Backbone as JSON Lines, residues from 0, in Angstrom:
{"i":0,"aa":"M","n":[-75.98,82.2,137.45],"ca":[-75.43,80.74,137.5],"c":[-75.02,80.47,138.86]}
{"i":1,"aa":"D","n":[-75.4,79.41,139.46],"ca":[-75.09,78.87,140.74],"c":[-73.84,78.17,140.66]}
{"i":2,"aa":"F","n":[-72.67,78.93,140.93],"ca":[-71.37,78.21,140.84],"c":[-71.15,77.11,141.92]}
{"i":3,"aa":"S","n":[-71.85,77.18,143.01],"ca":[-71.73,76.11,144.07],"c":[-72.33,74.78,143.44]}
{"i":4,"aa":"E","n":[-73.2,74.89,142.61],"ca":[-73.86,73.79,141.91],"c":[-72.67,73.29,140.94]}
{"i":5,"aa":"V","n":[-72.06,74.16,140.11],"ca":[-71.01,73.63,139.23],"c":[-69.89,73.05,139.98]}
{"i":6,"aa":"T","n":[-69.62,73.46,141.22],"ca":[-68.58,72.86,142.04],"c":[-68.97,71.41,142.45]}
{"i":7,"aa":"R","n":[-70.22,71.27,142.77],"ca":[-70.76,70.04,143.24],"c":[-70.76,69.07,142.14]}
{"i":8,"aa":"Q","n":[-71.19,69.53,140.95],"ca":[-71.25,68.63,139.77],"c":[-69.76,68.14,139.3]}
{"i":9,"aa":"S","n":[-68.89,69.14,139.41],"ca":[-67.54,68.72,139.06],"c":[-67.13,67.71,140.0]}
{"i":10,"aa":"R","n":[-67.18,67.85,141.31],"ca":[-66.76,66.91,142.28],"c":[-67.38,65.47,142.03]}
{"i":11,"aa":"Q","n":[-68.66,65.47,141.79],"ca":[-69.45,64.26,141.65],"c":[-68.9,63.55,140.3]}
{"i":12,"aa":"A","n":[-68.68,64.27,139.32],"ca":[-68.17,63.73,138.06],"c":[-66.89,63.18,138.15]}
{"i":13,"aa":"V","n":[-66.0,63.87,138.75],"ca":[-64.6,63.27,138.9],"c":[-64.64,62.07,139.82]}
{"i":14,"aa":"T","n":[-65.27,62.09,140.85],"ca":[-65.42,61.03,141.74],"c":[-65.9,59.8,141.04]}
{"i":15,"aa":"E","n":[-66.95,59.83,140.29],"ca":[-67.44,58.81,139.48],"c":[-66.44,58.2,138.51]}
{"i":16,"aa":"I","n":[-65.79,59.14,137.87],"ca":[-64.78,58.66,136.78],"c":[-63.68,57.99,137.57]}
{"i":17,"aa":"L","n":[-63.13,58.49,138.6],"ca":[-62.0,57.74,139.34],"c":[-62.47,56.42,139.75]}
{"i":18,"aa":"E","n":[-63.59,56.29,140.31],"ca":[-64.15,54.95,140.7],"c":[-64.46,54.06,139.64]}
{"i":19,"aa":"G","n":[-65.07,54.56,138.6],"ca":[-65.43,53.67,137.54],"c":[-64.35,53.25,136.63]}
{"i":20,"aa":"A","n":[-63.22,54.15,136.47],"ca":[-62.08,53.85,135.66],"c":[-61.05,53.14,136.53]}
{"i":21,"aa":"N","n":[-61.3,52.97,137.81],"ca":[-60.1,52.34,138.67],"c":[-58.9,53.1,138.45]}
{"i":22,"aa":"V","n":[-58.82,54.36,138.5],"ca":[-57.6,55.11,138.3],"c":[-56.6,55.09,139.52]}
{"i":23,"aa":"K","n":[-55.46,54.68,139.23],"ca":[-54.37,54.29,140.3],"c":[-53.7,55.74,140.74]}
{"i":24,"aa":"E","n":[-53.18,55.66,142.04],"ca":[-52.25,56.86,142.44],"c":[-51.14,57.07,141.53]}
{"i":25,"aa":"G","n":[-50.92,58.29,141.32],"ca":[-49.72,58.71,140.4],"c":[-50.08,58.61,138.85]}
{"i":26,"aa":"S","n":[-51.4,58.32,138.55],"ca":[-51.87,58.43,137.21],"c":[-52.27,59.87,136.83]}
{"i":27,"aa":"I","n":[-52.13,60.13,135.6],"ca":[-52.55,61.53,135.06],"c":[-54.03,61.58,134.68]}
{"i":28,"aa":"F","n":[-54.62,62.69,135.08],"ca":[-56.15,62.95,134.74],"c":[-56.15,64.2,133.97]}
{"i":29,"aa":"V","n":[-56.55,64.21,132.83],"ca":[-56.56,65.45,131.97],"c":[-58.01,66.08,132.11]}
{"i":30,"aa":"I","n":[-57.95,67.29,132.2],"ca":[-59.25,68.09,132.19],"c":[-59.17,69.13,131.23]}
{"i":31,"aa":"G","n":[-60.22,69.16,130.36],"ca":[-60.46,70.13,129.42],"c":[-61.83,70.85,129.81]}
{"i":32,"aa":"C","n":[-61.86,72.12,129.9],"ca":[-62.93,72.8,130.38],"c":[-63.15,74.12,129.73]}
{"i":33,"aa":"S","n":[-64.48,74.35,129.2],"ca":[-64.79,75.52,128.58],"c":[-65.82,76.3,129.53]}
{"i":34,"aa":"S","n":[-65.35,77.4,130.03],"ca":[-66.11,78.12,131.04],"c":[-67.3,78.76,130.25]}
{"i":35,"aa":"S","n":[-67.12,79.1,129.01],"ca":[-68.18,79.66,128.18],"c":[-69.3,78.59,128.06]}
{"i":36,"aa":"E","n":[-68.95,77.37,127.73],"ca":[-70.06,76.3,127.57],"c":[-70.78,76.08,128.87]}
{"i":37,"aa":"I","n":[-70.09,76.07,130.08],"ca":[-70.67,76.0,131.32],"c":[-71.9,76.98,131.51]}
{"i":38,"aa":"L","n":[-71.58,78.15,131.0],"ca":[-72.55,79.29,131.04],"c":[-73.72,79.14,130.08]}
{"i":39,"aa":"G","n":[-73.49,78.19,129.09],"ca":[-74.45,78.0,128.04],"c":[-74.2,78.72,126.78]}
{"i":40,"aa":"D","n":[-73.0,79.29,126.67],"ca":[-72.53,79.93,125.48],"c":[-71.61,79.16,124.68]}
{"i":41,"aa":"Q","n":[-71.28,79.58,123.5],"ca":[-70.37,78.77,122.5],"c":[-68.9,78.93,122.99]}
{"i":42,"aa":"I","n":[-68.36,77.82,122.99],"ca":[-66.93,77.68,123.49],"c":[-66.15,78.91,122.92]}
{"i":43,"aa":"G","n":[-65.24,79.51,123.83],"ca":[-64.5,80.7,123.41],"c":[-65.1,82.01,123.38]}
{"i":44,"aa":"T","n":[-66.47,82.09,123.75],"ca":[-67.06,83.43,123.49],"c":[-67.48,84.09,124.86]}
{"i":45,"aa":"A","n":[-67.41,83.49,125.97],"ca":[-67.9,84.05,127.25],"c":[-67.04,83.53,128.48]}
{"i":46,"aa":"T","n":[-65.64,83.73,128.23],"ca":[-64.75,83.3,129.3],"c":[-65.13,83.79,130.74]}
{"i":47,"aa":"N","n":[-65.21,82.78,131.66],"ca":[-65.58,83.26,133.06],"c":[-64.7,82.61,133.99]}
{"i":48,"aa":"M","n":[-64.05,83.54,134.78],"ca":[-63.15,82.93,135.77],"c":[-63.84,82.33,137.02]}
{"i":49,"aa":"D","n":[-65.04,82.78,137.29],"ca":[-65.88,82.19,138.39],"c":[-66.2,80.79,138.01]}
{"i":50,"aa":"A","n":[-66.59,80.56,136.92],"ca":[-66.96,79.07,136.43],"c":[-65.67,78.25,136.48]}
{"i":51,"aa":"A","n":[-64.66,78.8,136.06],"ca":[-63.32,77.96,136.08],"c":[-62.84,77.76,137.44]}
{"i":52,"aa":"N","n":[-63.05,78.69,138.34],"ca":[-62.67,78.43,139.85],"c":[-63.67,77.37,140.46]}
{"i":53,"aa":"A","n":[-64.86,77.5,140.11],"ca":[-65.87,76.59,140.61],"c":[-65.57,75.09,140.13]}
{"i":54,"aa":"V","n":[-65.07,74.83,138.88],"ca":[-64.68,73.55,138.43],"c":[-63.36,73.15,139.17]}
{"i":55,"aa":"F","n":[-62.49,74.07,139.36],"ca":[-61.31,73.72,140.04],"c":[-61.57,73.29,141.51]}
{"i":56,"aa":"D","n":[-62.41,74.06,142.2],"ca":[-62.78,73.7,143.56],"c":[-63.44,72.34,143.7]}
{"i":57,"aa":"G","n":[-64.18,71.86,142.67],"ca":[-64.89,70.54,142.76],"c":[-63.82,69.44,142.38]}
{"i":58,"aa":"I","n":[-63.07,69.69,141.41],"ca":[-62.07,68.55,140.93],"c":[-60.88,68.32,141.57]}
{"i":59,"aa":"M","n":[-60.16,69.52,142.02],"ca":[-58.81,69.25,142.56],"c":[-58.7,68.54,143.74]}
{"i":60,"aa":"P","n":[-59.65,68.86,144.77],"ca":[-59.52,68.17,146.01],"c":[-59.8,66.67,145.92]}
{"i":61,"aa":"V","n":[-60.52,66.26,145.01],"ca":[-60.83,64.79,144.71],"c":[-59.59,64.29,144.07]}
{"i":62,"aa":"L","n":[-58.98,64.79,143.08],"ca":[-57.73,64.26,142.56],"c":[-56.66,64.12,143.58]}
{"i":63,"aa":"K","n":[-56.45,65.28,144.31],"ca":[-55.36,65.25,145.35],"c":[-55.63,64.07,146.33]}
{"i":64,"aa":"G","n":[-56.94,63.99,146.79],"ca":[-57.27,63.02,147.81],"c":[-57.04,61.48,147.26]}
{"i":65,"aa":"H","n":[-56.9,61.39,146.06],"ca":[-56.68,59.94,145.47],"c":[-55.3,59.88,144.94]}
{"i":66,"aa":"G","n":[-54.52,60.9,145.18],"ca":[-53.11,61.02,144.74],"c":[-52.99,60.89,143.13]}
{"i":67,"aa":"V","n":[-54.07,61.43,142.38],"ca":[-53.99,61.41,140.93],"c":[-53.66,62.8,140.53]}
{"i":68,"aa":"L","n":[-52.72,62.97,139.48],"ca":[-52.12,64.07,139.04],"c":[-52.91,64.88,138.0]}
{"i":69,"aa":"P","n":[-53.24,66.06,138.11],"ca":[-54.09,66.78,137.2],"c":[-53.15,67.3,136.14]}
{"i":70,"aa":"A","n":[-53.81,67.36,134.95],"ca":[-53.25,68.03,133.74],"c":[-54.39,68.87,133.09]}
{"i":71,"aa":"A","n":[-54.22,70.12,133.27],"ca":[-55.35,71.05,132.67],"c":[-55.0,71.55,131.31]}
{"i":72,"aa":"Q","n":[-55.78,71.15,130.34],"ca":[-55.67,71.51,128.92],"c":[-55.97,72.98,128.7]}
{"i":73,"aa":"C","n":[-55.08,73.7,128.02],"ca":[-55.33,75.03,127.68],"c":[-56.06,75.09,126.36]}
{"i":74,"aa":"C","n":[-56.51,76.24,125.97],"ca":[-57.35,76.28,124.59],"c":[-56.4,76.23,123.48]}
{"i":75,"aa":"E","n":[-56.9,76.24,122.24],"ca":[-56.26,76.06,121.12],"c":[-55.2,77.04,120.73]}
{"i":76,"aa":"H","n":[-55.42,78.38,121.48],"ca":[-54.46,79.31,121.12],"c":[-53.14,79.12,121.75]}
{"i":77,"aa":"L","n":[-53.11,78.17,122.69],"ca":[-51.81,77.57,123.11],"c":[-51.51,76.22,122.74]}
{"i":78,"aa":"N","n":[-52.16,75.84,121.57],"ca":[-51.97,74.44,121.09],"c":[-52.44,73.33,121.94]}
{"i":79,"aa":"R","n":[-53.39,73.73,122.88],"ca":[-53.78,72.66,123.82],"c":[-52.72,72.08,124.71]}
{"i":80,"aa":"A","n":[-51.68,73.02,124.96],"ca":[-50.64,72.78,125.94],"c":[-51.4,72.49,127.28]}
{"i":81,"aa":"L","n":[-50.63,71.91,128.28],"ca":[-51.23,71.6,129.56],"c":[-50.57,72.14,130.74]}
{"i":82,"aa":"V","n":[-51.35,72.58,131.79],"ca":[-50.71,73.16,133.04],"c":[-50.62,71.87,133.86]}
{"i":83,"aa":"V","n":[-49.33,71.45,134.29],"ca":[-49.16,70.42,135.27],"c":[-48.3,70.97,136.34]}
{"i":84,"aa":"E","n":[-48.27,70.26,137.52],"ca":[-47.28,70.57,138.62],"c":[-45.99,70.22,138.09]}
{"i":85,"aa":"R","n":[-44.88,71.05,138.49],"ca":[-43.57,70.79,138.2],"c":[-43.1,69.33,138.57]}
{"i":86,"aa":"S","n":[-43.68,68.78,139.64],"ca":[-43.4,67.51,140.1],"c":[-43.87,66.42,139.03]}
{"i":87,"aa":"T","n":[-44.97,66.57,138.64],"ca":[-45.58,65.82,137.47],"c":[-44.67,65.9,136.31]}
{"i":88,"aa":"M","n":[-44.24,67.03,135.78],"ca":[-43.32,67.09,134.65],"c":[-41.97,66.47,134.89]}
{"i":89,"aa":"E","n":[-41.46,66.52,136.11],"ca":[-40.28,65.89,136.38],"c":[-40.44,64.32,136.45]}
{"i":90,"aa":"K","n":[-41.46,63.94,137.02],"ca":[-41.79,62.36,137.16],"c":[-41.82,61.79,135.79]}
{"i":91,"aa":"Y","n":[-42.46,62.4,134.88],"ca":[-42.74,61.85,133.58],"c":[-41.86,62.28,132.46]}
{"i":92,"aa":"G","n":[-40.86,63.26,132.84],"ca":[-39.95,63.61,131.8],"c":[-40.56,64.45,130.71]}
{"i":93,"aa":"F","n":[-41.66,65.24,131.01],"ca":[-42.31,66.22,130.09],"c":[-41.23,67.45,129.98]}
{"i":94,"aa":"E","n":[-41.48,68.08,128.77],"ca":[-40.67,69.17,128.57],"c":[-41.41,70.52,128.71]}
{"i":95,"aa":"Q","n":[-40.87,71.38,129.64],"ca":[-41.58,72.65,129.82],"c":[-41.44,73.63,128.63]}
{"i":96,"aa":"V","n":[-42.58,74.3,128.4],"ca":[-42.62,75.38,127.31],"c":[-42.84,76.73,128.01]}
{"i":97,"aa":"N","n":[-42.6,77.7,127.27],"ca":[-42.72,79.21,127.9],"c":[-43.93,79.78,127.39]}
{"i":98,"aa":"A","n":[-44.98,79.8,128.15],"ca":[-46.21,80.61,127.93],"c":[-46.89,80.68,129.39]}
{"i":99,"aa":"I","n":[-47.62,81.66,129.5],"ca":[-48.57,81.8,130.72],"c":[-49.82,81.96,130.31]}
{"i":100,"aa":"P","n":[-50.81,81.0,130.64],"ca":[-52.13,81.04,130.2],"c":[-52.78,82.22,130.69]}
{"i":101,"aa":"Q","n":[-53.63,82.91,129.75],"ca":[-54.5,84.1,130.1],"c":[-55.92,83.85,129.64]}
{"i":102,"aa":"P","n":[-56.77,84.37,130.45],"ca":[-58.27,84.0,130.28],"c":[-58.8,84.55,128.88]}
{"i":103,"aa":"N","n":[-58.49,85.67,128.46],"ca":[-59.11,86.28,127.33],"c":[-58.13,86.36,126.0]}
{"i":104,"aa":"H","n":[-57.03,85.74,126.16],"ca":[-55.97,85.9,125.13],"c":[-55.57,84.45,124.66]}
{"i":105,"aa":"A","n":[-54.9,83.77,125.45],"ca":[-54.44,82.36,125.03],"c":[-54.38,81.55,126.32]}
{"i":106,"aa":"G","n":[-55.06,80.48,126.43],"ca":[-54.92,79.61,127.55],"c":[-56.28,79.3,128.13]}
{"i":107,"aa":"G","n":[-57.28,80.18,128.07],"ca":[-58.56,79.95,128.59],"c":[-58.64,80.11,130.22]}
{"i":108,"aa":"A","n":[-59.9,80.21,130.75],"ca":[-59.98,80.49,132.07],"c":[-59.57,79.4,132.97]}
{"i":109,"aa":"F","n":[-59.93,78.25,132.56],"ca":[-59.39,77.02,133.42],"c":[-57.98,76.76,133.49]}
{"i":110,"aa":"G","n":[-57.37,76.98,132.25],"ca":[-55.97,76.86,132.29],"c":[-55.24,78.01,133.12]}
{"i":111,"aa":"T","n":[-55.8,79.14,133.15],"ca":[-55.41,80.34,133.85],"c":[-55.56,80.04,135.31]}
{"i":112,"aa":"V","n":[-56.6,79.58,135.75],"ca":[-57.0,79.27,137.09],"c":[-55.97,78.24,137.72]}
{"i":113,"aa":"C","n":[-55.74,77.18,136.99],"ca":[-54.81,76.13,137.36],"c":[-53.38,76.8,137.48]}
{"i":114,"aa":"F","n":[-52.96,77.61,136.51],"ca":[-51.68,78.13,136.53],"c":[-51.46,79.07,137.74]}
{"i":115,"aa":"Q","n":[-52.61,79.8,138.14],"ca":[-52.51,80.47,139.34],"c":[-52.66,79.76,140.72]}
{"i":116,"aa":"R","n":[-53.31,78.63,140.63],"ca":[-53.66,77.94,141.94],"c":[-52.86,76.69,142.26]}
{"i":117,"aa":"F","n":[-52.06,76.08,141.2],"ca":[-51.28,74.92,141.36],"c":[-50.12,75.29,142.33]}
{"i":118,"aa":"D","n":[-49.57,74.4,143.02],"ca":[-48.45,74.72,143.91],"c":[-47.3,75.33,143.18]}
{"i":119,"aa":"D","n":[-46.76,74.64,142.16],"ca":[-45.6,74.97,141.33],"c":[-45.93,74.7,139.93]}
{"i":120,"aa":"P","n":[-46.75,75.54,139.24],"ca":[-47.24,75.18,137.89],"c":[-46.19,75.44,136.78]}
{"i":121,"aa":"V","n":[-46.26,74.58,135.82],"ca":[-45.49,74.71,134.57],"c":[-46.45,74.34,133.38]}
{"i":122,"aa":"L","n":[-46.08,74.83,132.26],"ca":[-46.7,74.52,131.06],"c":[-45.94,73.57,130.2]}
{"i":123,"aa":"V","n":[-46.55,72.46,129.77],"ca":[-45.93,71.55,128.97],"c":[-46.63,71.45,127.57]}
{"i":124,"aa":"E","n":[-45.96,71.27,126.49],"ca":[-46.61,71.16,125.24],"c":[-47.46,70.07,125.01]}
{"i":125,"aa":"N","n":[-47.05,68.81,125.6],"ca":[-47.9,67.66,125.56],"c":[-47.4,66.76,126.64]}
{"i":126,"aa":"I","n":[-48.22,65.74,126.82],"ca":[-47.96,64.74,127.97],"c":[-47.73,63.22,127.33]}
{"i":127,"aa":"G","n":[-47.41,63.35,126.02],"ca":[-47.21,61.97,125.39],"c":[-48.26,60.97,125.52]}
{"i":128,"aa":"S","n":[-49.52,61.49,125.39],"ca":[-50.7,60.41,125.42],"c":[-50.61,59.64,126.65]}
{"i":129,"aa":"K","n":[-50.21,60.16,127.87],"ca":[-50.05,59.43,129.07],"c":[-51.29,59.45,130.04]}
{"i":130,"aa":"A","n":[-52.28,60.25,129.79],"ca":[-53.36,60.39,130.62],"c":[-54.15,59.0,130.65]}
{"i":131,"aa":"D","n":[-54.6,58.64,131.95],"ca":[-55.31,57.36,132.19],"c":[-56.65,57.52,132.07]}
{"i":132,"aa":"A","n":[-57.22,58.79,132.44],"ca":[-58.68,59.12,132.41],"c":[-58.77,60.71,132.33]}
{"i":133,"aa":"G","n":[-59.95,61.19,132.02],"ca":[-60.12,62.55,131.95],"c":[-61.48,62.99,131.72]}
{"i":134,"aa":"I","n":[-61.79,64.18,131.76],"ca":[-63.12,64.73,131.58],"c":[-63.05,65.89,130.6]}
{"i":135,"aa":"D","n":[-63.94,65.9,129.74],"ca":[-64.01,67.08,128.68],"c":[-65.29,67.78,128.92]}
{"i":136,"aa":"I","n":[-65.16,69.0,129.52],"ca":[-66.34,69.89,129.88],"c":[-66.48,70.83,128.71]}
{"i":137,"aa":"G","n":[-67.46,70.58,127.77],"ca":[-67.86,71.5,126.88],"c":[-67.27,71.29,125.49]}
{"i":138,"aa":"G","n":[-66.65,70.26,125.23],"ca":[-66.19,69.94,123.86],"c":[-64.81,70.54,123.57]}
{"i":139,"aa":"T","n":[-63.78,70.32,124.56],"ca":[-62.49,70.98,124.39],"c":[-61.56,69.98,123.68]}
{"i":140,"aa":"M","n":[-62.06,68.67,123.41],"ca":[-61.17,67.65,122.66],"c":[-59.92,67.18,123.42]}
{"i":141,"aa":"I","n":[-60.11,66.47,124.47],"ca":[-59.09,65.96,125.42],"c":[-58.33,64.78,124.78]}
{"i":142,"aa":"G","n":[-58.81,64.11,123.87],"ca":[-58.37,62.87,123.32],"c":[-56.95,62.76,123.04]}
{"i":143,"aa":"M","n":[-56.45,63.9,122.42],"ca":[-55.03,63.76,122.14],"c":[-54.09,63.47,123.23]}
{"i":144,"aa":"H","n":[-54.56,63.69,124.54],"ca":[-53.64,63.53,125.69],"c":[-53.92,62.19,126.38]}
{"i":145,"aa":"M","n":[-54.59,61.39,125.86],"ca":[-54.93,60.04,126.36],"c":[-54.09,58.89,125.66]}
{"i":146,"aa":"H","n":[-54.08,57.89,126.37],"ca":[-53.4,56.64,125.83],"c":[-54.1,56.33,124.45]}
{"i":147,"aa":"N","n":[-53.45,55.49,123.66],"ca":[-53.97,55.08,122.51],"c":[-55.28,54.38,122.39]}
{"i":148,"aa":"V","n":[-55.65,53.64,123.33],"ca":[-56.97,53.01,123.39],"c":[-57.75,53.75,124.59]}
{"i":149,"aa":"V","n":[-58.72,54.4,124.22],"ca":[-59.45,55.17,125.13],"c":[-61.07,54.79,124.98]}
{"i":150,"aa":"V","n":[-61.62,54.56,125.9],"ca":[-63.12,54.23,125.88],"c":[-63.97,55.29,126.53]}
{"i":151,"aa":"P","n":[-65.04,55.64,126.03],"ca":[-65.96,56.67,126.67],"c":[-66.46,56.04,128.02]}
{"i":152,"aa":"M","n":[-66.81,56.82,128.86],"ca":[-67.46,56.41,130.2],"c":[-68.75,57.09,130.34]}
{"i":153,"aa":"R","n":[-69.72,56.44,130.72],"ca":[-70.99,57.11,131.12],"c":[-71.12,57.17,132.62]}
{"i":154,"aa":"I","n":[-71.37,58.43,133.13],"ca":[-71.63,58.58,134.46],"c":[-72.94,59.13,134.69]}
{"i":155,"aa":"S","n":[-73.45,59.3,135.94],"ca":[-74.76,59.71,136.15],"c":[-75.08,61.19,135.69]}
{"i":156,"aa":"L","n":[-74.04,61.94,135.46],"ca":[-74.21,63.39,135.11],"c":[-74.01,63.42,133.52]}
{"i":157,"aa":"R","n":[-74.66,64.28,132.88],"ca":[-74.54,64.53,131.4],"c":[-73.92,65.95,131.18]}
{"i":158,"aa":"K","n":[-74.07,66.79,132.18],"ca":[-73.74,68.25,132.04],"c":[-73.04,68.75,133.29]}
{"i":159,"aa":"I","n":[-72.18,69.61,133.15],"ca":[-71.81,70.63,134.36],"c":[-72.12,71.91,133.91]}
{"i":160,"aa":"G","n":[-72.95,72.47,134.74],"ca":[-73.6,73.8,134.26],"c":[-74.45,73.4,133.06]}
{"i":161,"aa":"E","n":[-74.12,74.13,132.03],"ca":[-74.82,73.84,130.69],"c":[-73.97,73.14,129.78]}
{"i":162,"aa":"A","n":[-72.75,72.87,130.29],"ca":[-71.75,72.3,129.27],"c":[-71.95,70.67,129.12]}
{"i":163,"aa":"P","n":[-72.14,70.11,128.04],"ca":[-72.04,68.64,127.97],"c":[-70.68,68.19,128.4]}
{"i":164,"aa":"I","n":[-70.66,66.97,129.02],"ca":[-69.35,66.38,129.46],"c":[-69.21,65.04,128.81]}
{"i":165,"aa":"I","n":[-68.06,64.78,128.39],"ca":[-67.59,63.53,127.89],"c":[-66.49,63.01,128.81]}
{"i":166,"aa":"C","n":[-66.67,61.83,129.32],"ca":[-65.63,61.16,130.18],"c":[-65.06,59.94,129.52]}
{"i":167,"aa":"A","n":[-63.79,59.76,129.92],"ca":[-62.95,58.7,129.11],"c":[-61.96,58.1,130.07]}
{"i":168,"aa":"R","n":[-61.74,56.95,129.73],"ca":[-60.64,56.14,130.44],"c":[-59.9,55.32,129.4]}
{"i":169,"aa":"H","n":[-58.63,54.95,129.96],"ca":[-57.77,54.15,129.13],"c":[-58.05,52.74,129.47]}
{"i":170,"aa":"R","n":[-57.91,51.94,128.5],"ca":[-57.94,50.47,128.69],"c":[-56.73,49.98,127.78]}
{"i":171,"aa":"P","n":[-56.21,48.75,128.34],"ca":[-55.14,48.18,127.45],"c":[-55.68,47.65,126.08]}
{"i":172,"aa":"K","n":[-54.76,47.59,125.18],"ca":[-55.14,47.1,123.77],"c":[-55.46,45.69,123.97]}
{"i":173,"aa":"Y","n":[-56.46,45.26,123.16],"ca":[-56.73,43.81,122.95],"c":[-55.7,43.3,121.91]}
{"i":174,"aa":"V","n":[-54.96,42.26,122.27],"ca":[-54.09,41.62,121.21],"c":[-54.54,40.09,121.1]}
{"i":175,"aa":"G","n":[-54.12,39.58,120.02],"ca":[-54.5,38.21,119.77],"c":[-55.56,38.17,118.7]}
{"i":176,"aa":"G","n":[-56.24,37.12,118.83],"ca":[-57.39,36.97,117.81],"c":[-58.57,36.16,118.42]}
{"i":177,"aa":"Q","n":[-59.33,35.42,117.72],"ca":[-60.49,34.79,118.15],"c":[-60.15,33.84,119.36]}
{"i":178,"aa":"R","n":[-59.03,33.37,119.51],"ca":[-58.79,32.41,120.57],"c":[-58.23,33.08,121.73]}
{"i":179,"aa":"A","n":[-57.86,34.31,121.7],"ca":[-57.34,35.06,122.97],"c":[-58.49,35.13,124.04]}
{"i":180,"aa":"I","n":[-57.95,35.08,125.18],"ca":[-58.78,35.15,126.33],"c":[-58.33,36.49,127.07]}
{"i":181,"aa":"Y","n":[-59.27,37.2,127.47],"ca":[-58.96,38.58,128.03],"c":[-59.26,38.7,129.49]}
{"i":182,"aa":"D","n":[-58.49,39.64,130.27],"ca":[-58.64,39.71,131.69],"c":[-59.8,40.69,131.92]}
{"i":183,"aa":"E","n":[-60.93,40.26,132.38],"ca":[-62.2,41.06,132.5],"c":[-61.9,42.35,133.32]}
{"i":184,"aa":"K","n":[-61.0,42.38,134.32],"ca":[-60.69,43.51,135.14],"c":[-60.13,44.71,134.37]}
{"i":185,"aa":"L","n":[-59.52,44.46,133.21],"ca":[-58.93,45.34,132.45],"c":[-59.82,45.99,131.28]}
{"i":186,"aa":"M","n":[-60.91,45.45,131.16],"ca":[-61.85,45.76,130.11],"c":[-62.63,47.02,130.46]}
């Protein structure tokens, strides 16, 4: 597997999502990532730290450059808890939980990489559906971390490595009825 291509694809995907979703500075961006699926294997069967690091190297500089806050979803063995920076936890009032993601036990490769490479990582059980946008690499089910109204986004890429990706963004709820007029910029 060419991990430099995984990095390039990850960078491109996040760039397109941020631009297409009009994600604002200080917003939370959730990332779910199966390193197994990137390699073409079934989720949870071929954990690979190189694949996780390649995704990290593509995504994190883009998020940082836009002032967007990453939230890295762990695997189901940690109940899909998220790795965030301590400053994000404090800003949003999230509650820290006690676990350290591990690649082949509980947490997954990407959660582990984020816990190792963030400046001041903490694990939080949930982010209260506060993510404004996100990417699901390999079917990791990030929707629980997004706002109540989430719409799928199509970008030019369909896969990172061999993993199918689903991109999503938040949009405000439509209220009113037939007579309501909506702001096109928020749709």
